[in-house]
PDB file of N, CA, C and O in Angstrom:
ATOM      1  N   UNK A   1       0.666 -15.818  13.337  1.00  0.00           N
ATOM      2  CA  UNK A   1       1.863 -15.501  12.131  1.00  0.00           C
ATOM      3  C   UNK A   1       1.822 -14.531  11.514  1.00  0.00           C
ATOM      4  O   UNK A   1       0.908 -13.962  10.918  1.00  0.00           O
ATOM      5  N   UNK A   2       3.186 -14.256  11.704  1.00  0.00           N
ATOM      6  CA  UNK A   2       3.608 -13.027  11.801  1.00  0.00           C
ATOM      7  C   UNK A   2       3.453 -12.297   9.879  1.00  0.00           C
ATOM      8  O   UNK A   2       4.370 -12.760   9.200  1.00  0.00           O
ATOM      9  N   UNK A   3       2.747 -11.576   9.263  1.00  0.00           N
ATOM     10  CA  UNK A   3       2.533 -11.131   8.383  1.00  0.00           C
ATOM     11  C   UNK A   3       3.436  -9.984   8.197  1.00  0.00           C
ATOM     12  O   UNK A   3       3.518  -9.175   9.121  1.00  0.00           O
ATOM     13  N   UNK A   4       4.090  -9.815   7.179  1.00  0.00           N
ATOM     14  CA  UNK A   4       4.906  -8.111   6.076  1.00  0.00           C
ATOM     15  C   UNK A   4       3.469  -7.579   6.190  1.00  0.00           C
ATOM     16  O   UNK A   4       2.331  -8.002   5.985  1.00  0.00           O
ATOM     17  N   UNK A   5       4.066  -6.444   6.616  1.00  0.00           N
ATOM     18  CA  UNK A   5       3.287  -4.731   6.656  1.00  0.00           C
ATOM     19  C   UNK A   5       3.071  -4.228   5.315  1.00  0.00           C
ATOM     20  O   UNK A   5       2.387  -3.211   5.427  1.00  0.00           O
ATOM     21  N   UNK A   6       3.366  -4.493   3.945  1.00  0.00           N
ATOM     22  CA  UNK A   6       2.712  -4.352   3.311  1.00  0.00           C
ATOM     23  C   UNK A   6       2.602  -5.547   2.662  1.00  0.00           C
ATOM     24  O   UNK A   6       3.286  -6.405   3.220  1.00  0.00           O
ATOM     25  N   UNK A   7       1.884  -6.030   1.498  1.00  0.00           N
ATOM     26  CA  UNK A   7       1.571  -6.621   0.475  1.00  0.00           C
ATOM     27  C   UNK A   7       1.600  -6.114  -0.668  1.00  0.00           C
ATOM     28  O   UNK A   7       1.105  -4.993  -0.786  1.00  0.00           O
ATOM     29  N   UNK A   8       2.222  -6.818  -1.928  1.00  0.00           N
ATOM     30  CA  UNK A   8       1.633  -6.103  -3.733  1.00  0.00           C
ATOM     31  C   UNK A   8       0.037  -7.480  -4.077  1.00  0.00           C
ATOM     32  O   UNK A   8      -0.050  -8.696  -3.908  1.00  0.00           O
ATOM     33  N   UNK A   9      -0.877  -6.479  -4.569  1.00  0.00           N
ATOM     34  CA  UNK A   9      -1.598  -7.505  -5.444  1.00  0.00           C
ATOM     35  C   UNK A   9      -1.625  -7.163  -6.078  1.00  0.00           C
ATOM     36  O   UNK A   9      -1.015  -6.105  -6.233  1.00  0.00           O
ATOM     37  N   UNK A  10      -2.515  -7.845  -7.270  1.00  0.00           N
ATOM     38  CA  UNK A  10      -3.312  -8.020  -8.444  1.00  0.00           C
ATOM     39  C   UNK A  10      -4.219  -8.711  -8.438  1.00  0.00           C
ATOM     40  O   UNK A  10      -4.456  -9.280  -7.373  1.00  0.00           O
ATOM     41  N   UNK A  11      -4.979  -8.927  -9.427  1.00  0.00           N
ATOM     42  CA  UNK A  11      -6.428  -9.822  -9.677  1.00  0.00           C
ATOM     43  C   UNK A  11      -6.518  -9.175 -11.715  1.00  0.00           C
ATOM     44  O   UNK A  11      -6.740  -8.136 -12.337  1.00  0.00           O
ATOM     45  N   UNK A  12      -6.292 -10.129 -11.891  1.00  0.00           N
ATOM     46  CA  UNK A  12      -7.469 -10.404 -13.317  1.00  0.00           C
ATOM     47  C   UNK A  12      -8.675  -9.484 -12.865  1.00  0.00           C
ATOM     48  O   UNK A  12      -9.144  -8.585 -13.563  1.00  0.00           O
ATOM     49  N   UNK A  13      -8.945  -9.702 -12.083  1.00  0.00           N
ATOM     50  CA  UNK A  13     -10.554  -8.521 -13.028  1.00  0.00           C
ATOM     51  C   UNK A  13     -10.115  -7.747 -12.782  1.00  0.00           C
ATOM     52  O   UNK A  13     -11.112  -7.025 -12.797  1.00  0.00           O
ATOM     53  N   UNK A  14      -8.768  -6.632 -12.304  1.00  0.00           N
ATOM     54  CA  UNK A  14      -8.516  -5.599 -13.199  1.00  0.00           C
ATOM     55  C   UNK A  14      -6.927  -5.446 -14.116  1.00  0.00           C
ATOM     56  O   UNK A  14      -6.038  -4.726 -13.663  1.00  0.00           O
ATOM     57  N   UNK A  15      -6.792  -6.032 -15.106  1.00  0.00           N
ATOM     58  CA  UNK A  15      -5.810  -6.074 -14.921  1.00  0.00           C
ATOM     59  C   UNK A  15      -4.423  -4.218 -15.591  1.00  0.00           C
ATOM     60  O   UNK A  15      -3.267  -3.848 -15.795  1.00  0.00           O
ATOM     61  N   UNK A  16      -5.467  -3.933 -15.592  1.00  0.00           N
ATOM     62  CA  UNK A  16      -4.380  -2.516 -14.986  1.00  0.00           C
ATOM     63  C   UNK A  16      -3.682  -1.363 -13.762  1.00  0.00           C
ATOM     64  O   UNK A  16      -3.019  -0.333 -13.641  1.00  0.00           O
ATOM     65  N   UNK A  17      -4.595  -2.711 -12.828  1.00  0.00           N
ATOM     66  CA  UNK A  17      -4.395  -2.463 -12.044  1.00  0.00           C
ATOM     67  C   UNK A  17      -3.683  -2.588 -10.780  1.00  0.00           C
ATOM     68  O   UNK A  17      -4.344  -3.423 -10.162  1.00  0.00           O
ATOM     69  N   UNK A  18      -2.554  -2.170  -9.935  1.00  0.00           N
ATOM     70  CA  UNK A  18      -1.962  -3.319  -8.823  1.00  0.00           C
ATOM     71  C   UNK A  18      -2.465  -2.543  -7.755  1.00  0.00           C
ATOM     72  O   UNK A  18      -2.534  -1.349  -8.046  1.00  0.00           O
ATOM     73  N   UNK A  19      -2.836  -2.828  -6.625  1.00  0.00           N
ATOM     74  CA  UNK A  19      -2.501  -2.517  -5.211  1.00  0.00           C
ATOM     75  C   UNK A  19      -1.612  -3.278  -4.168  1.00  0.00           C
ATOM     76  O   UNK A  19      -1.070  -4.370  -4.336  1.00  0.00           O
ATOM     77  N   UNK A  20      -1.573  -2.448  -3.014  1.00  0.00           N
ATOM     78  CA  UNK A  20      -0.933  -1.817  -1.839  1.00  0.00           C
ATOM     79  C   UNK A  20      -1.905  -2.770  -0.620  1.00  0.00           C
ATOM     80  O   UNK A  20      -3.093  -3.090  -0.573  1.00  0.00           O
ATOM     81  N   UNK A  21      -0.878  -2.976   0.163  1.00  0.00           N
ATOM     82  CA  UNK A  21      -2.458  -3.995   1.038  1.00  0.00           C
ATOM     83  C   UNK A  21      -1.526  -4.027   2.814  1.00  0.00           C
ATOM     84  O   UNK A  21      -0.628  -4.685   3.338  1.00  0.00           O
ATOM     85  N   UNK A  22      -2.427  -2.894   3.183  1.00  0.00           N
ATOM     86  CA  UNK A  22      -1.044  -2.433   4.678  1.00  0.00           C
ATOM     87  C   UNK A  22      -2.091  -3.921   5.328  1.00  0.00           C
ATOM     88  O   UNK A  22      -3.209  -4.433   5.270  1.00  0.00           O
ATOM     89  N   UNK A  23      -0.598  -4.073   5.987  1.00  0.00           N
ATOM     90  CA  UNK A  23      -1.524  -5.254   7.126  1.00  0.00           C
ATOM     91  C   UNK A  23      -1.904  -5.298   8.355  1.00  0.00           C
ATOM     92  O   UNK A  23      -2.523  -6.207   8.908  1.00  0.00           O
ATOM     93  N   UNK A  24      -1.224  -3.481   9.163  1.00  0.00           N
ATOM     94  CA  UNK A  24      -1.117  -2.957  10.247  1.00  0.00           C
ATOM     95  C   UNK A  24      -2.496  -2.180  10.433  1.00  0.00           C
ATOM     96  O   UNK A  24      -2.877  -2.025   9.273  1.00  0.00           O
ATOM     97  N   UNK A  25      -3.241  -1.733  11.095  1.00  0.00           N
ATOM     98  CA  UNK A  25      -3.620  -0.930  11.733  1.00  0.00           C
ATOM     99  C   UNK A  25      -3.545   0.157  11.622  1.00  0.00           C
ATOM    100  O   UNK A  25      -2.693   0.675  12.343  1.00  0.00           O
ATOM    101  N   UNK A  26      -4.422   1.184  10.617  1.00  0.00           N
ATOM    102  CA  UNK A  26      -4.957   0.980   9.764  1.00  0.00           C
ATOM    103  C   UNK A  26      -4.787   0.409   9.126  1.00  0.00           C
ATOM    104  O   UNK A  26      -3.580   0.356   8.895  1.00  0.00           O
ATOM    105  N   UNK A  27      -5.636  -0.516   8.257  1.00  0.00           N
ATOM    106  CA  UNK A  27      -5.547  -1.997   7.108  1.00  0.00           C
ATOM    107  C   UNK A  27      -6.325  -0.593   6.472  1.00  0.00           C
ATOM    108  O   UNK A  27      -7.087   0.351   6.685  1.00  0.00           O
ATOM    109  N   UNK A  28      -5.695  -1.109   5.782  1.00  0.00           N
ATOM    110  CA  UNK A  28      -6.119  -0.795   4.191  1.00  0.00           C
ATOM    111  C   UNK A  28      -6.238  -1.070   3.170  1.00  0.00           C
ATOM    112  O   UNK A  28      -6.135  -2.283   3.352  1.00  0.00           O
ATOM    113  N   UNK A  29      -6.512  -0.893   1.200  1.00  0.00           N
ATOM    114  CA  UNK A  29      -6.064  -1.665  -0.078  1.00  0.00           C
ATOM    115  C   UNK A  29      -6.283  -0.528  -0.664  1.00  0.00           C
ATOM    116  O   UNK A  29      -7.402  -0.018  -0.716  1.00  0.00           O
ATOM    117  N   UNK A  30      -5.241  -0.020  -1.161  1.00  0.00           N
ATOM    118  CA  UNK A  30      -4.911   0.765  -2.376  1.00  0.00           C
ATOM    119  C   UNK A  30      -4.239  -0.089  -3.148  1.00  0.00           C
ATOM    120  O   UNK A  30      -3.463  -1.041  -3.062  1.00  0.00           O
ATOM    121  N   UNK A  31      -5.218   1.063  -4.518  1.00  0.00           N
ATOM    122  CA  UNK A  31      -5.315   0.764  -5.805  1.00  0.00           C
ATOM    123  C   UNK A  31      -4.690   2.030  -5.712  1.00  0.00           C
ATOM    124  O   UNK A  31      -5.036   2.960  -4.985  1.00  0.00           O
ATOM    125  N   UNK A  32      -3.124   1.969  -7.021  1.00  0.00           N
ATOM    126  CA  UNK A  32      -1.854   2.320  -6.631  1.00  0.00           C
ATOM    127  C   UNK A  32      -2.030   2.970  -8.445  1.00  0.00           C
ATOM    128  O   UNK A  32      -1.436   3.965  -8.858  1.00  0.00           O
ATOM    129  N   UNK A  33      -2.676   2.383  -9.012  1.00  0.00           N
ATOM    130  CA  UNK A  33      -3.166   3.087  -9.781  1.00  0.00           C
ATOM    131  C   UNK A  33      -4.248   4.282 -10.895  1.00  0.00           C
ATOM    132  O   UNK A  33      -4.169   4.832 -11.994  1.00  0.00           O
ATOM    133  N   UNK A  34      -5.007   4.199  -9.971  1.00  0.00           N
ATOM    134  CA  UNK A  34      -6.038   5.461  -9.227  1.00  0.00           C
ATOM    135  C   UNK A  34      -6.007   6.105  -7.887  1.00  0.00           C
ATOM    136  O   UNK A  34      -6.726   7.004  -7.451  1.00  0.00           O
ATOM    137  N   UNK A  35      -4.897   5.376  -7.244  1.00  0.00           N
ATOM    138  CA  UNK A  35      -4.554   6.159  -6.419  1.00  0.00           C
ATOM    139  C   UNK A  35      -5.636   6.733  -4.911  1.00  0.00           C
ATOM    140  O   UNK A  35      -5.645   7.744  -4.209  1.00  0.00           O
ATOM    141  N   UNK A  36      -6.367   5.570  -4.953  1.00  0.00           N
ATOM    142  CA  UNK A  36      -7.438   4.899  -4.635  1.00  0.00           C
ATOM    143  C   UNK A  36      -7.797   3.627  -2.651  1.00  0.00           C
ATOM    144  O   UNK A  36      -7.816   2.397  -2.691  1.00  0.00           O
ATOM    145  N   UNK A  37      -7.969   4.307  -1.546  1.00  0.00           N
ATOM    146  CA  UNK A  37      -7.568   3.563  -1.431  1.00  0.00           C
ATOM    147  C   UNK A  37      -8.710   3.133  -0.320  1.00  0.00           C
ATOM    148  O   UNK A  37      -9.445   4.038   0.076  1.00  0.00           O
ATOM    149  N   UNK A  38      -8.893   1.859   0.183  1.00  0.00           N
ATOM    150  CA  UNK A  38     -10.324   1.498   0.789  1.00  0.00           C
ATOM    151  C   UNK A  38      -9.731   0.738   2.678  1.00  0.00           C
ATOM    152  O   UNK A  38      -9.124  -0.223   3.152  1.00  0.00           O
ATOM    153  N   UNK A  39     -10.301   1.741   3.022  1.00  0.00           N
ATOM    154  CA  UNK A  39      -9.800   1.521   4.977  1.00  0.00           C
ATOM    155  C   UNK A  39     -10.757   0.124   5.078  1.00  0.00           C
ATOM    156  O   UNK A  39     -11.866  -0.046   4.570  1.00  0.00           O
ATOM    157  N   UNK A  40     -10.005  -0.770   5.858  1.00  0.00           N
ATOM    158  CA  UNK A  40     -10.452  -1.813   5.911  1.00  0.00           C
ATOM    159  C   UNK A  40     -11.507  -1.981   7.885  1.00  0.00           C
ATOM    160  O   UNK A  40     -12.291  -2.715   8.488  1.00  0.00           O
ATOM    161  N   UNK A  41     -10.436  -0.244   8.098  1.00  0.00           N
ATOM    162  CA  UNK A  41     -10.708  -0.212  10.153  1.00  0.00           C
ATOM    163  C   UNK A  41     -11.299   1.034   9.785  1.00  0.00           C
ATOM    164  O   UNK A  41     -11.632   1.698   8.804  1.00  0.00           O
ATOM    165  N   UNK A  42     -11.272   1.039  11.014  1.00  0.00           N
ATOM    166  CA  UNK A  42     -12.494   2.727  11.784  1.00  0.00           C
ATOM    167  C   UNK A  42     -11.391   3.455  11.878  1.00  0.00           C
ATOM    168  O   UNK A  42     -10.402   2.840  12.278  1.00  0.00           O
ATOM    169  N   UNK A  43     -11.282   4.382  11.674  1.00  0.00           N
ATOM    170  CA  UNK A  43      -9.606   5.440  12.471  1.00  0.00           C
ATOM    171  C   UNK A  43     -10.597   6.086  12.896  1.00  0.00           C
ATOM    172  O   UNK A  43     -11.634   6.550  12.420  1.00  0.00           O
ATOM    173  N   UNK A  44      -9.953   6.023  14.161  1.00  0.00           N
ATOM    174  CA  UNK A  44      -9.960   5.940  16.262  1.00  0.00           C
ATOM    175  C   UNK A  44      -8.878   7.133  16.761  1.00  0.00           C
ATOM    176  O   UNK A  44      -7.721   7.166  17.181  1.00  0.00           O
ATOM    177  N   UNK A  45      -9.555   7.737  16.572  1.00  0.00           N
ATOM    178  CA  UNK A  45      -8.932   8.911  17.430  1.00  0.00           C
ATOM    179  C   UNK A  45      -9.610   9.989  18.366  1.00  0.00           C
ATOM    180  O   UNK A  45     -10.821   9.859  18.188  1.00  0.00           O
ATOM    181  N   UNK A  46      -9.308  11.274  19.537  1.00  0.00           N
ATOM    182  CA  UNK A  46      -9.653  11.846  19.569  1.00  0.00           C
ATOM    183  C   UNK A  46      -9.167  13.204  18.677  1.00  0.00           C
ATOM    184  O   UNK A  46      -9.759  14.270  18.845  1.00  0.00           O
ATOM    185  N   UNK A  47      -8.389  13.123  18.010  1.00  0.00           N
ATOM    186  CA  UNK A  47      -7.894  14.720  17.633  1.00  0.00           C
ATOM    187  C   UNK A  47      -7.872  13.729  15.785  1.00  0.00           C
ATOM    188  O   UNK A  47      -6.882  13.048  15.515  1.00  0.00           O
ATOM    189  N   UNK A  48      -9.651  13.886  14.258  1.00  0.00           N
ATOM    190  CA  UNK A  48      -9.400  14.271  13.350  1.00  0.00           C
ATOM    191  C   UNK A  48      -7.937  14.131  13.031  1.00  0.00           C
ATOM    192  O   UNK A  48      -7.170  13.211  12.746  1.00  0.00           O
ATOM    193  N   UNK A  49      -7.855  15.876  13.256  1.00  0.00           N
ATOM    194  CA  UNK A  49      -6.946  15.959  12.352  1.00  0.00           C
ATOM    195  C   UNK A  49      -5.655  15.766  12.549  1.00  0.00           C
ATOM    196  O   UNK A  49      -5.081  16.047  11.497  1.00  0.00           O
ATOM    197  N   UNK A  50      -4.630  15.306  13.659  1.00  0.00           N
ATOM    198  CA  UNK A  50      -4.287  13.581  14.318  1.00  0.00           C
ATOM    199  C   UNK A  50      -4.404  12.770  13.000  1.00  0.00           C
ATOM    200  O   UNK A  50      -3.697  12.758  11.993  1.00  0.00           O
ATOM    201  N   UNK A  51      -5.306  12.233  13.272  1.00  0.00           N
ATOM    202  CA  UNK A  51      -5.378  10.796  12.481  1.00  0.00           C
ATOM    203  C   UNK A  51      -5.532  10.947  11.051  1.00  0.00           C
ATOM    204  O   UNK A  51      -5.249   9.993  10.326  1.00  0.00           O
ATOM    205  N   UNK A  52      -5.999  12.170  10.503  1.00  0.00           N
ATOM    206  CA  UNK A  52      -5.752  12.804   9.187  1.00  0.00           C
ATOM    207  C   UNK A  52      -3.878  12.432   8.210  1.00  0.00           C
ATOM    208  O   UNK A  52      -3.438  12.059   7.122  1.00  0.00           O
ATOM    209  N   UNK A  53      -3.468  12.826   9.427  1.00  0.00           N
ATOM    210  CA  UNK A  53      -2.326  13.659  10.032  1.00  0.00           C
ATOM    211  C   UNK A  53      -2.029  11.522   9.583  1.00  0.00           C
ATOM    212  O   UNK A  53      -2.460  11.321   8.448  1.00  0.00           O
ATOM    213  N   UNK A  54      -1.721  10.810   9.930  1.00  0.00           N
ATOM    214  CA  UNK A  54      -1.401   9.523  10.448  1.00  0.00           C
ATOM    215  C   UNK A  54      -2.188   8.726   8.932  1.00  0.00           C
ATOM    216  O   UNK A  54      -1.568   7.902   8.259  1.00  0.00           O
ATOM    217  N   UNK A  55      -2.727   8.892   8.809  1.00  0.00           N
ATOM    218  CA  UNK A  55      -3.592   8.160   7.981  1.00  0.00           C
ATOM    219  C   UNK A  55      -2.541   8.468   6.505  1.00  0.00           C
ATOM    220  O   UNK A  55      -1.981   7.544   5.915  1.00  0.00           O
ATOM    221  N   UNK A  56      -2.427   9.916   6.089  1.00  0.00           N
ATOM    222  CA  UNK A  56      -1.204   9.821   5.052  1.00  0.00           C
ATOM    223  C   UNK A  56      -0.127   9.637   5.552  1.00  0.00           C
ATOM    224  O   UNK A  56       0.761  10.230   4.939  1.00  0.00           O
ATOM    225  N   UNK A  57       0.052   9.339   6.002  1.00  0.00           N
ATOM    226  CA  UNK A  57       1.413   9.034   6.248  1.00  0.00           C
ATOM    227  C   UNK A  57       1.868   7.850   6.173  1.00  0.00           C
ATOM    228  O   UNK A  57       2.914   7.576   5.584  1.00  0.00           O
ATOM    229  N   UNK A  58       1.278   7.179   6.646  1.00  0.00           N
ATOM    230  CA  UNK A  58       0.725   5.614   6.712  1.00  0.00           C
ATOM    231  C   UNK A  58       0.317   5.180   4.434  1.00  0.00           C
ATOM    232  O   UNK A  58       0.379   4.189   3.706  1.00  0.00           O
ATOM    233  N   UNK A  59       0.119   5.976   4.349  1.00  0.00           N
ATOM    234  CA  UNK A  59      -0.576   5.649   2.798  1.00  0.00           C
ATOM    235  C   UNK A  59       0.709   6.218   1.956  1.00  0.00           C
ATOM    236  O   UNK A  59       1.123   5.616   0.965  1.00  0.00           O
ATOM    237  N   UNK A  60       1.293   7.405   2.423  1.00  0.00           N
ATOM    238  CA  UNK A  60       2.533   7.741   1.528  1.00  0.00           C
ATOM    239  C   UNK A  60       3.323   6.628   1.886  1.00  0.00           C
ATOM    240  O   UNK A  60       3.293   5.988   0.835  1.00  0.00           O
ATOM    241  N   UNK A  61       3.887   6.091   2.531  1.00  0.00           N
ATOM    242  CA  UNK A  61       4.493   5.103   3.256  1.00  0.00           C
ATOM    243  C   UNK A  61       4.682   3.800   2.561  1.00  0.00           C
ATOM    244  O   UNK A  61       5.787   3.264   2.483  1.00  0.00           O
ATOM    245  N   UNK A  62       3.600   3.300   2.060  1.00  0.00           N
ATOM    246  CA  UNK A  62       3.130   2.203   1.484  1.00  0.00           C
ATOM    247  C   UNK A  62       2.927   2.921  -0.036  1.00  0.00           C
ATOM    248  O   UNK A  62       2.786   1.915  -0.732  1.00  0.00           O
ATOM    249  N   UNK A  63       2.829   4.076  -0.953  1.00  0.00           N
ATOM    250  CA  UNK A  63       3.029   5.185  -1.596  1.00  0.00           C
ATOM    251  C   UNK A  63       4.917   3.912  -2.201  1.00  0.00           C
ATOM    252  O   UNK A  63       5.035   3.012  -3.033  1.00  0.00           O
ATOM    253  N   UNK A  64       6.009   4.610  -1.160  1.00  0.00           N
ATOM    254  CA  UNK A  64       6.776   4.533  -0.691  1.00  0.00           C
ATOM    255  C   UNK A  64       7.450   3.016  -0.743  1.00  0.00           C
ATOM    256  O   UNK A  64       8.638   3.104  -1.056  1.00  0.00           O
ATOM    257  N   UNK A  65       7.335   2.654  -0.684  1.00  0.00           N
ATOM    258  CA  UNK A  65       7.297   1.121  -0.156  1.00  0.00           C
ATOM    259  C   UNK A  65       6.993   0.232  -1.528  1.00  0.00           C
ATOM    260  O   UNK A  65       7.586  -0.830  -1.723  1.00  0.00           O
ATOM    261  N   UNK A  66       6.119   0.708  -2.357  1.00  0.00           N
ATOM    262  CA  UNK A  66       5.629  -0.094  -3.559  1.00  0.00           C
ATOM    263  C   UNK A  66       6.494   0.495  -4.489  1.00  0.00           C
ATOM    264  O   UNK A  66       6.783  -0.164  -5.487  1.00  0.00           O
ATOM    265  N   UNK A  67       7.008   1.735  -4.328  1.00  0.00           N
ATOM    266  CA  UNK A  67       8.032   1.914  -5.504  1.00  0.00           C
ATOM    267  C   UNK A  67       9.171   1.254  -4.992  1.00  0.00           C
ATOM    268  O   UNK A  67       9.270   0.124  -5.471  1.00  0.00           O
ATOM    269  N   UNK A  68      10.057   1.541  -4.202  1.00  0.00           N
ATOM    270  CA  UNK A  68      10.914   0.834  -3.467  1.00  0.00           C
ATOM    271  C   UNK A  68      10.602  -0.551  -4.099  1.00  0.00           C
ATOM    272  O   UNK A  68      11.198  -0.606  -5.175  1.00  0.00           O
ATOM    273  N   UNK A  69       9.911  -1.683  -3.859  1.00  0.00           N
ATOM    274  CA  UNK A  69       9.371  -3.034  -4.828  1.00  0.00           C
ATOM    275  C   UNK A  69       9.427  -2.943  -5.999  1.00  0.00           C
ATOM    276  O   UNK A  69       9.659  -3.848  -6.800  1.00  0.00           O
ATOM    277  N   UNK A  70       9.223  -1.869  -6.203  1.00  0.00           N
ATOM    278  CA  UNK A  70       8.853  -2.458  -8.625  1.00  0.00           C
ATOM    279  C   UNK A  70      10.472  -2.491  -8.285  1.00  0.00           C
ATOM    280  O   UNK A  70      11.083  -3.552  -8.159  1.00  0.00           O
ATOM    281  N   UNK A  71      11.061  -1.236  -8.159  1.00  0.00           N
ATOM    282  CA  UNK A  71      12.356  -0.891  -8.133  1.00  0.00           C
ATOM    283  C   UNK A  71      13.779  -2.133  -7.757  1.00  0.00           C
ATOM    284  O   UNK A  71      14.974  -1.943  -7.981  1.00  0.00           O
ATOM    285  N   UNK A  72      13.240  -3.163  -7.243  1.00  0.00           N
ATOM    286  CA  UNK A  72      13.612  -4.235  -6.986  1.00  0.00           C
ATOM    287  C   UNK A  72      13.242  -4.639  -7.864  1.00  0.00           C
ATOM    288  O   UNK A  72      14.251  -4.928  -8.507  1.00  0.00           O
ATOM    289  N   UNK A  73      12.353  -4.913  -8.453  1.00  0.00           N
ATOM    290  CA  UNK A  73      12.401  -6.164  -9.987  1.00  0.00           C
ATOM    291  C   UNK A  73      12.829  -5.611 -10.756  1.00  0.00           C
ATOM    292  O   UNK A  73      12.956  -6.346 -11.735  1.00  0.00           O
ATOM    293  N   UNK A  74      13.313  -4.254 -11.016  1.00  0.00           N
ATOM    294  CA  UNK A  74      13.222  -3.771 -12.529  1.00  0.00           C
ATOM    295  C   UNK A  74      14.676  -4.018 -12.579  1.00  0.00           C
ATOM    296  O   UNK A  74      15.293  -4.203 -13.628  1.00  0.00           O
ATOM    297  N   UNK A  75      15.387  -4.010 -10.963  1.00  0.00           N
ATOM    298  CA  UNK A  75      16.635  -4.743 -10.712  1.00  0.00           C
ATOM    299  C   UNK A  75      16.628  -5.726 -10.907  1.00  0.00           C
ATOM    300  O   UNK A  75      17.646  -5.944 -11.564  1.00  0.00           O
ATOM    301  N   UNK A  76      15.888  -6.953 -10.711  1.00  0.00           N
ATOM    302  CA  UNK A  76      16.524  -8.562 -11.576  1.00  0.00           C
ATOM    303  C   UNK A  76      16.464  -8.415 -12.930  1.00  0.00           C
ATOM    304  O   UNK A  76      17.353  -8.690 -13.736  1.00  0.00           O
ATOM    305  N   UNK A  77      15.179  -7.887 -13.187  1.00  0.00           N
ATOM    306  CA  UNK A  77      14.906  -8.015 -14.932  1.00  0.00           C
ATOM    307  C   UNK A  77      16.341  -6.846 -15.064  1.00  0.00           C
ATOM    308  O   UNK A  77      15.805  -5.757 -15.265  1.00  0.00           O
ATOM    309  N   UNK A  78      17.433  -6.701 -15.042  1.00  0.00           N
ATOM    310  CA  UNK A  78      18.363  -5.739 -15.682  1.00  0.00           C
ATOM    311  C   UNK A  78      19.468  -6.950 -15.158  1.00  0.00           C
ATOM    312  O   UNK A  78      20.095  -7.705 -15.901  1.00  0.00           O
ATOM    313  N   UNK A  79      19.510  -6.916 -13.911  1.00  0.00           N
ATOM    314  CA  UNK A  79      20.540  -8.596 -13.786  1.00  0.00           C
ATOM    315  C   UNK A  79      20.589  -9.745 -14.396  1.00  0.00           C
ATOM    316  O   UNK A  79      21.522 -10.528 -14.216  1.00  0.00           O
ATOM    317  N   UNK A  80      19.494 -10.009 -15.267  1.00  0.00           N
ATOM    318  CA  UNK A  80      18.898 -11.715 -16.226  1.00  0.00           C
ATOM    319  C   UNK A  80      19.645 -11.535 -17.572  1.00  0.00           C
ATOM    320  O   UNK A  80      20.103 -12.396 -18.323  1.00  0.00           O
ATOM    321  N   UNK A  81      19.646  -9.370 -17.734  1.00  0.00           N
ATOM    322  CA  UNK A  81      20.073  -9.888 -18.902  1.00  0.00           C
ATOM    323  C   UNK A  81      21.210  -9.836 -19.508  1.00  0.00           C
ATOM    324  O   UNK A  81      21.359 -10.403 -20.591  1.00  0.00           O
TER     325      UNK A  81
END
């Protein structure tokens, strides 16, 4: 099964939080509200600085994707009114 790169998630135990799940390496769950990341994979590589840069880029991409997705929901709500 092919999965999307990012998924939006929420949970009734955390009603104020919104999560983005990154399904590709390095997999992680981003708590958008708290701006916290839980890594599901160990980051591997010879150069720590390069790995840190790549991790930063993918987390930034997750935030951007989330903003874009939420904007789509806002646009749909505006169209319905």
